[in-house]
C-alpha positions in Angstrom: -1.2 -42.1 71.0 0.8 -43.9 68.3 0.2 -41.5 65.5 1.3 -38.7 67.8 4.8 -40.2 68.2 5.5 -39.8 64.5 7.6 -36.7 63.9 6.3 -34.8 60.8 4.3 -36.4 58.0 1.2 -34.4 59.1 -0.3 -34.4 55.6 0.0 -38.1 55.3 -1.5 -38.7 58.7 -4.4 -36.4 57.9 -5.1 -38.3 54.6 -5.0 -41.7 56.3 -7.2 -40.7 59.2 -9.8 -39.2 56.8 -9.8 -42.4 54.7 -10.4 -44.4 57.8 -13.3 -42.2 59.0 -14.9 -42.3 55.6 -14.2 -46.0 55.1 -12.3 -45.3 51.9 -8.9 -46.8 52.6 -7.2 -48.0 49.4 -6.5 -51.7 49.2 -2.8 -51.0 48.7 -0.5 -48.1 49.6 3.0 -47.2 48.6 4.8 -45.1 51.3 7.9 -43.7 49.6 10.5 -41.1 50.3 14.1 -40.7 51.6 15.6 -43.4 53.8 15.2 -43.3 57.6 12.4 -40.7 57.7 9.7 -42.7 59.4 7.9 -44.5 56.4 8.0 -47.9 58.1 6.9 -46.4 61.4 3.9 -44.8 59.8 2.9 -48.1 58.3 3.1 -49.8 61.7 1.0 -47.1 63.3 -1.6 -47.4 60.6 -1.7 -51.1 61.2 -2.1 -50.6 64.9 -4.9 -48.1 64.3 -6.8 -50.5 62.2 -6.3 -53.5 64.5 -6.5 -51.7 67.9 -9.0 -53.3 70.4 -9.8 -49.9 72.0 -12.5 -47.7 70.5 -10.8 -44.4 69.6 -12.2 -40.9 69.3 -14.3 -41.0 66.1 -12.9 -37.6 65.0 -9.3 -38.7 65.2 -8.8 -42.4 64.5 -5.8 -43.7 66.4 -4.5 -46.7 68.3 -4.1 -46.8 72.0 -0.6 -48.3 71.8 -1.2 -50.4 74.9 -3.8 -53.0 74.2 -2.9 -56.6 73.2 -3.4 -56.0 69.5 -1.2 -52.9 69.5 1.5 -54.7 71.3 1.3 -57.7 69.0 1.7 -55.5 66.0 4.8 -54.0 67.5 6.1 -57.5 68.3 5.0 -58.8 64.8 3.0 -61.5 66.5 -0.5 -60.4 65.5 -2.2 -63.1 63.4 -3.7 -60.5 61.1 -0.5 -58.5 60.6 2.1 -59.9 58.2 5.5 -58.5 57.4 7.8 -59.2 54.5 11.3 -57.8 54.3 14.5 -58.6 52.4 16.6 -61.5 53.7 19.5 -59.6 55.3 21.7 -62.8 55.4 22.1 -62.5 51.6 25.0 -60.6 50.1 22.4 -58.7 48.0 19.2 -58.7 50.2 16.1 -59.5 48.2 12.5 -60.5 48.7 12.0 -63.8 46.8 8.9 -65.1 45.2 8.5 -67.8 47.9 7.8 -65.1 50.5 5.2 -63.4 48.4 3.4 -66.7 47.6 3.4 -67.6 51.3 1.8 -64.2 52.1 -0.8 -64.6 49.3 -1.8 -68.0 50.7 -2.4 -66.3 54.1 -4.1 -63.2 52.9 -6.9 -65.1 51.1 -8.3 -66.2 54.4 -10.6 -64.0 56.6 -9.0 -62.2 59.5 -8.8 -64.2 62.7 -9.3 -61.3 65.1 -9.7 -58.0 63.5 -11.6 -56.7 60.5 -8.6 -56.6 58.2 -5.6 -58.6 57.2 -2.6 -56.3 56.8 0.6 -57.0 55.0 3.6 -54.7 55.3 6.3 -55.1 52.6 9.4 -53.2 53.7 12.0 -52.3 51.1 9.5 -53.4 48.5 11.8 -52.3 45.7 14.0 -55.3 46.6 11.5 -57.8 45.3 12.8 -60.0 42.5 10.9 -59.9 39.2 9.2 -63.1 40.0 8.1 -61.8 43.4 6.8 -58.6 41.9 4.8 -60.5 39.3 3.3 -62.7 41.9 2.3 -59.7 44.0 0.8 -58.0 41.0 -1.7 -60.8 40.6 -2.9 -60.3 44.1 -3.0 -56.5 43.8 -5.2 -56.8 40.7 -7.8 -58.8 42.5 -7.3 -58.2 46.2 -9.4 -59.9 48.9 -12.0 -57.4 50.3 -10.5 -57.7 53.8 -6.9 -57.1 52.7 -4.6 -54.1 53.0 -1.1 -54.0 51.5 1.4 -51.4 52.6 4.6 -51.2 50.5 7.5 -49.1 51.9 10.3 -48.0 49.6 13.1 -45.5 49.4 13.5 -46.3 45.7 10.0 -46.4 44.2 11.4 -46.0 40.7 12.9 -49.5 41.1 9.4 -51.0 41.5 7.6 -52.1 38.3 5.2 -49.5 37.0 2.4 -52.0 37.1 2.9 -52.4 40.9 3.1 -48.6 41.4 -0.1 -48.1 39.4 -2.1 -50.4 41.7 -1.0 -48.6 44.9 -2.1 -45.3 46.2 1.2 -43.5 46.6 2.0 -41.3 49.6 5.3 -39.4 49.3 6.8 -38.7 52.7 9.4 -36.0 53.2 12.0 -35.5 55.9 10.8 -33.7 59.0 11.9 -30.1 59.4 15.3 -29.6 61.0 13.7 -28.0 64.1 11.5 -31.1 64.5 14.5 -33.4 64.3 16.3 -31.3 66.9 13.4 -31.3 69.2 13.0 -35.1 68.9 16.7 -35.7 69.6 16.6 -33.4 72.7 13.5 -35.2 74.0 14.4 -38.8 73.2 18.2 -38.7 73.7 18.3 -35.9 76.4 21.1 -34.2 74.6 21.9 -30.4 74.8 20.7 -28.2 71.9 24.1 -27.9 70.3 24.5 -31.6 70.0 20.9 -32.0 68.8 21.5 -29.3 66.1 24.7 -31.1 65.0 22.9 -34.5 64.7 20.0 -32.9 62.8 22.3 -31.4 60.2 24.4 -34.6 60.0 21.4 -36.8 59.4 19.9 -34.6 56.6 16.5 -34.9 58.3 16.7 -38.7 58.6 15.2 -38.9 62.1 16.0 -42.5 62.5 19.7 -41.8 61.8 19.7 -38.8 64.2 18.3 -40.9 67.0 20.8 -43.8 66.5 24.0 -42.0 65.5 27.0 -42.4 67.8 27.6 -38.7 68.7 31.1 -39.2 70.1 32.2 -41.2 67.0 30.6 -38.6 64.7 32.5 -35.8 66.4 35.7 -37.7 66.2 35.3 -38.4 62.5 34.4 -34.7 61.9 37.7 -33.6 63.5 39.7 -36.3 61.7 38.4 -35.4 58.2 38.6 -31.6 59.0 42.4 -32.2 59.4 42.6 -34.1 56.1 40.7 -31.3 54.2 42.7 -28.5 55.9 45.4 -26.4 54.2 48.0 -28.5 56.0 46.4 -31.8 55.0 46.3 -30.7 51.3 49.6 -28.9 51.3 51.4 -31.3 49.0 50.8 -34.1 46.5 52.5 -36.5 48.9 50.1 -35.7 51.8 47.1 -36.0 49.5 48.2 -39.3 48.0 49.0 -40.7 51.5 45.6 -39.7 52.8 43.8 -41.3 49.9 45.8 -44.5 50.3 45.1 -44.7 54.0 41.4 -44.1 53.6 41.0 -46.6 50.8 42.9 -49.3 52.6 40.7 -48.7 55.7 37.6 -49.1 53.6 36.6 -45.6 54.5 36.0 -44.3 51.0 32.2 -43.7 51.3 32.7 -42.0 54.7 35.4 -39.7 53.2 33.2 -38.8 50.3 30.3 -38.0 52.7 32.4 -35.7 55.0 34.1 -34.0 52.0 30.7 -33.3 50.4 29.5 -31.8 53.6 32.6 -29.7 54.0 32.4 -28.4 50.4 28.7 -27.6 50.9 29.5 -25.6 54.0 32.0 -23.5 51.9 29.3 -23.0 49.3 26.7 -21.9 51.9 29.2 -19.4 53.3 30.1 -18.2 49.8 26.4 -17.4 49.1 25.8 -15.8 52.5 23.8 -18.5 54.2 23.2 -18.3 57.9 25.0 -20.4 60.5 22.0 -22.6 61.2 22.7 -24.7 58.1 26.5 -25.1 58.5 27.6 -28.4 59.9 31.3 -27.6 60.5 30.6 -24.4 62.3 33.9 -24.5 64.3 35.7 -24.1 61.0 33.7 -21.1 59.8 36.6 -18.6 59.9 38.8 -20.8 57.8 36.0 -21.5 55.4 35.2 -17.8 55.0 38.8 -17.2 53.9 38.4 -20.0 51.3 35.0 -18.8 50.2 36.3 -15.3 49.6 38.3 -16.3 46.5 36.7 -19.5 45.4 35.0 -19.8 42.0 31.4 -20.9 42.8 30.8 -22.5 39.4 33.9 -24.7 39.8 32.8 -25.5 43.3 29.4 -26.6 42.1 31.0 -28.8 39.4 33.2 -30.4 42.0 30.3 -31.1 44.3 28.3 -32.6 41.4 31.2 -34.9 40.5 31.7 -35.9 44.1 28.0 -36.8 44.5 28.4 -39.1 41.5 31.4 -40.7 43.1 29.6 -41.1 46.4 26.8 -43.0 44.6 29.4 -45.3 42.9 31.5 -45.9 46.0 29.9 -49.2 46.7 30.1 -50.4 43.1 33.1 -51.2 40.9 34.9 -48.0 41.7 38.7 -47.8 42.3 38.2 -45.8 45.6 41.9 -44.9 46.0 42.2 -43.4 42.6 38.8 -41.6 43.0 40.0 -40.1 46.3 43.3 -39.0 44.9 41.5 -37.4 42.0 38.9 -35.6 44.0 41.4 -34.4 46.8 43.8 -33.0 44.2 40.9 -31.1 42.6 39.9 -29.8 46.0 43.6 -28.7 46.6 43.7 -26.9 43.2 40.3 -25.3 43.8 41.1 -24.0 47.2 44.6 -22.6 46.3 44.2 -18.8 46.2 45.0 -17.2 42.8 48.6 -16.3 42.4 49.8 -18.6 45.2 52.9 -20.4 44.2 52.4 -24.1 44.3 55.8 -25.5 45.0 54.8 -28.2 47.5 55.1 -31.4 45.6 
């Protein structure tokens, strides 16, 4: 059944099923949480459940997934299911007011087939101010037969007036074991690779299912070499690495792998188990580093790196940022009393 193929989100599914049974669905929902954790899929499954042509078990409302209506929702061809999403052809994808006005015009009419007309607004936080204001008018006086489902990874970017007129459901990433099990089942990968992808994706199931495993393993080895004692042995190697990464437009990737590497050292330093360490093959070397590292300095470095990672797509001089952070890593990981003559 469609709801059953959603990994995690059990609380949200229970709430939605209960609302359907009691005929107490809100007129508008806001599904929010981290990116790639199944928010949009949950919205699609809710739409299928409400429009399904098959009578489901009254105790557990669900869609059959195979009838014409369910297939039409999947294909976005159901006349009572409308989808709005940002225009990906734009440099800065947005949802414009014209899209909202078009949906408003369609939503005022009675459903053609089912009992409801459902509108899914994906990445709702990308609405322009004009689009948000237009939607607000509809949310204030929604047609009785309408259901709006807004999906967002950045709910704080939505106007407070929009958020206040939606019933918010915060979705969290599935447990690591759930992601691993899904990867093993859907991608038919061995447990070790599934474990690696679950950690790499930070619980983002969509990312774990789509990630190129071979490419990820290759990048892991490449960046491990850059962050190794040999890679950081002199100023010249650090500056050369920063320049090469910046010119190759790999700054965000470098920040991400460095952040994971430093977190692994932190986990080892505080005695965490192996289940949470991504670069497990480097554990011995990391243990040697963790033995003398100052944890407060490491936490400060991780915090600064997270800020740089968020700014990597903005007006940040990536090469200078990489040089700065790699030199700080080099200094932090140099054992006390070690002579630093490699210039």
